[in-house]
N, C-alpha and C positions, 0 to 999 in steps of 0.2 A: 058787656062793652058798652060804651057811650053811645047814644042814638046818632050823635054827629060823626063819630068815627066809624059806625056801621055804614053811614051814608057815603063817607069818602072812601072806605074799602070797596063798597059795592060800585061807585063811580070808577074806580081805579080799574076793577075787574071789567066793567064794560068798556073802558078805554082800550084796554089791551086787546080785547075780542074784536072791537071795532077796528083797530089797526090791522089785526091778523086777517080780518075779513076784507080790508083795502087790498093787502097783499095778494090774497087768493083772487080777487077780482082782476088786479092788474096782470096776473099770471094767465088768467082765462079770459081775457077781454075780447079775444076773437071769436068767442063763442057768443050766440045771442042769449042764451039762458044765464049768462054771467051777469046779467042786470039783477037778478035776484041777490047776489052777494053784494053788489052795490047798494041796493035797498037796505039790506040788513046792516051794512057798515055804517051808513048814513044814521039809520035809527039807533044802532049802539052808541055812535058818538055823540047824538043829540042827547040821549039818556045820560050819558056820562057827564056831559056838560049841566044838564039839569040837576044831577045828584050833587056835584060840587056847589052850583049856585044855591041848592036849598041848604046844604050843610053850612055855607058860609052865612046864610040869612038865620039859619038858627043859632049859630055861634054868636052872631052879632047881637041878637035880641035876647039871648040867655046870658050874656056877660055881666048885666047889672045884678043877677040874681045871686 
């Protein structure tokens, strides 16, 4: 598989996991320990954005080759 495609697939998986964690957090928001789910959700969503940005950067700089 192409490196850029791997990054996009990984970013998509992290995006889905982050959205699931947000849903779990919203269901358990009344519990004090649900902050862990919110922290993990923000982490996974930020990583998904990073993977998409990196894939776009690699695609942009490798288009001339």
